[in-house]
N, C-alpha and C positions, 0 to 999 in steps of 0.2 A: 680176627675182627678186635678192634680198638674200645674198651668201654668206656663208660663216663666218667668216672675217676681218675681213670688215666689221663683219659681226654682235657678233663678239669686240671690237673695237673701239670701239664705240659703245658695251656693257659700261664698258669699261676707263677711257673716259671719263665717265662716270656714276661710278663709284667716284673718278675722279681730283680730281673735285669735290669731292666729302665729303670726301675725304682731304685737301684743303685746306682745309677749312671745318672741320675736325677741329683742324688744323696752327694754326689760325688762333685758335681758339680756345682752344687752348693756349697758344699768344705770349701769351696776352690773361692767364690765371691766371697765367703766370710774371711778367707784369710787375704783379700786385699781390702775390706772394710766392715768389720763386724758389729751390723746394725743393733741396737738393743732393742729396738721393736718386738711389737711382741708379732708381728706380721711371721718374721723369720723362725719366733717361736714358733707358732701355729704348724708352718710348712714342716717345721723339725719333728714336731710330734708327730702329727702325721705321716709322715714317711718313713720316720720309725715303727709306728703302729704295719701301717705297709709290709715294708722289710718284714717284718714277722710275721703278718700273715702269709705273704704270699710265700713265705719260708717253711708254712709248717709250726711254727714255733706259737708258746703261748709268752704271749708280750704285758706284764701286771704293769699297775700305775710305781711302784714303786722304781722300779727297771727304767720307767719312761724319768723320773726325777730325778735319778740318779746319772743318764745319760744327757740331759741337753743343759745349755750354758743356763740355766736361769734358776732361782729361788725355786725352795720347793713349793711355799704358798704360792707362787704363781703360777705354778704348773701345775700347780693340783686345781684353781680356778680356772684356769685355761679348758684342763681334762673336763672338768662339769661343766665350762661351757657349752664344749665341741657335743659331750654325749646333749643336755638340756635343745640345742641344734639338731640331735639328730645327725649328726655326722661321726661320731662313734659310736657305740653299745659296749657298758659295763656289763660284765657277769661276776656273781663270786665262786673263787675257785671254790670245786666240790667238796675238797678233802681238810681246805683251808677256811673256813669263811672272811677271816683277815685280810684277805688276795684278791684285787677286784685285778681280772683280767681286760683289757680291751683289745678292739677288734673295728674295724672298720664297718661302719652301717651299710647294708647293700646297696642300697640307692647312693651314699654317697662312693662306695669303692666302684661303680660301674659309671660313674663319672669320674673319678682318677683313673678308669682304663682306658677312657674315651678320651683325655688327655694324652694320657701317656700313648696308645696309638696313635694320636695328632702329632706326638713328635717322633714320631719314625718316617712322615710326611717333610716336618721340617730336616729331619736328621736321618739322612737312609740306613749309616752303619749303623744304627739301632737295632736294624729287624735282622 
């Protein structure tokens, strides 16, 4: 019998692969033309958070700032706005109050998963 935790892990693995596919697709697009607009930054940040969450890893704000092609101040403002808009959740790390961990807010995560599931309809090879 499959318990709920094992089933959730299988679901997360499915979404992890889809998130990685979308990230690869975006990287290919960015190689063609790197748009300096913040819309790309927003999705870069969201997919970094999603990848870490689905891989069962913790991601902190500093990791995001280092990983994206934007200034630290721009990235921090974006993260603050995403938290204000209930797209992501920020919480302090238990052992280190200086470190803020980020995850997708449950409501947004469900919307993202729906989006990823519709990708499977458009691109059946993703399943």
